[in-house]
C-alpha positions as CSV (number, residue, x, y, z in Angstrom):
1,X,125.0,-56.0,-38.5
2,X,126.3,-56.8,-41.9
3,X,129.0,-54.1,-41.7
4,X,130.2,-55.5,-38.4
5,X,130.2,-59.1,-39.7
6,X,132.1,-58.0,-42.8
7,X,134.6,-56.0,-40.8
8,X,135.5,-59.0,-38.6
9,X,135.2,-61.6,-41.3
10,X,132.4,-63.5,-39.6
11,X,128.8,-64.4,-40.4
12,X,125.8,-62.1,-39.6
13,X,124.3,-65.0,-37.7
14,X,127.3,-65.0,-35.3
15,X,126.9,-61.3,-34.7
16,X,123.2,-61.7,-33.9
17,X,123.9,-64.7,-31.6
18,X,126.5,-62.7,-29.7
19,X,124.2,-59.7,-29.3
20,X,121.4,-62.0,-28.0
21,X,123.6,-63.7,-25.4
22,X,126.6,-61.4,-24.5
23,X,127.7,-63.4,-21.5
24,X,129.9,-66.5,-22.3
25,X,128.4,-69.8,-21.5
26,X,129.5,-71.2,-18.1
27,X,131.3,-74.5,-17.8
28,X,131.2,-77.1,-15.1
29,X,133.9,-76.4,-12.6
30,X,133.6,-79.5,-10.5
31,X,134.0,-83.2,-11.2
32,X,131.2,-85.6,-11.6
33,X,130.2,-86.9,-8.2
34,X,128.1,-90.0,-8.9
35,X,130.7,-92.2,-10.7
36,X,133.3,-93.7,-8.4
37,X,136.5,-93.6,-10.6
38,X,138.2,-96.3,-8.6
39,X,135.2,-98.6,-9.1
40,X,135.2,-97.8,-12.8
41,X,138.9,-98.6,-13.2
42,X,138.4,-101.9,-11.4
43,X,135.4,-102.6,-13.7
44,X,137.6,-102.0,-16.7
45,X,140.2,-104.4,-15.4
46,X,137.6,-107.1,-14.6
47,X,135.7,-106.7,-17.9
48,X,138.0,-105.2,-20.5
49,X,135.7,-106.1,-23.4
50,X,132.5,-104.8,-21.9
51,X,130.3,-102.3,-23.7
52,X,129.7,-98.9,-22.1
53,X,126.0,-99.5,-21.5
54,X,127.0,-102.7,-19.5
55,X,129.4,-100.7,-17.4
56,X,126.7,-98.0,-16.8
57,X,124.2,-100.7,-15.7
58,X,126.7,-102.3,-13.3
59,X,127.7,-98.9,-11.8
60,X,124.1,-97.5,-11.8
61,X,124.9,-94.4,-13.9
62,X,124.1,-93.2,-17.5
63,X,125.9,-94.3,-20.6
64,X,126.9,-90.7,-21.3
65,X,128.4,-90.5,-17.7
66,X,130.5,-93.6,-18.4
67,X,131.7,-92.1,-21.7
68,X,132.8,-88.8,-20.0
69,X,134.4,-90.7,-17.1
70,X,136.4,-93.0,-19.5
71,X,137.7,-89.8,-21.3
72,X,138.8,-88.4,-17.9
73,X,140.6,-91.7,-17.1
74,X,142.2,-91.6,-20.5
75,X,140.9,-95.0,-21.5
76,X,141.2,-96.1,-25.1
77,X,139.9,-99.1,-26.9
78,X,142.0,-101.0,-29.4
79,X,141.2,-104.0,-31.5
80,X,143.7,-106.9,-31.4
81,X,145.1,-107.0,-35.0
82,X,146.4,-110.6,-35.0
83,X,143.0,-112.4,-35.2
84,X,140.6,-112.5,-38.1
85,X,138.1,-109.6,-38.2
86,X,135.2,-111.8,-37.3
87,X,136.9,-112.9,-34.1
88,X,138.5,-109.6,-33.1
89,X,138.0,-108.6,-29.5
90,X,138.4,-105.2,-28.0
91,X,140.7,-104.5,-25.1
92,X,140.5,-101.5,-22.8
93,X,143.8,-99.8,-22.0
94,X,144.2,-97.7,-18.9
95,X,147.0,-95.1,-19.0
96,X,150.1,-95.8,-17.0
97,X,150.2,-94.1,-13.6
98,X,153.2,-91.8,-13.1
């Protein structure tokens, strides 16, 4: 094992892990089905400063599900720089549709 690791410039633990599980891990090849993306986009427009746990509660899904769905939508959060830090509000930005 040590010779193989040295030859390929990797750790012995990596070699052991690859021997233990030779098949690559599978990935999800289908979109999430519970979150309605149109409803999520509308929720972002209606409540741009809402927390993710609030969105999850309104849509009846998990916080992690909301996080992944926001990434798929390309939503980013920016602080408004013109106000003092104590009064800053966050705004959600949806990417422009082509």
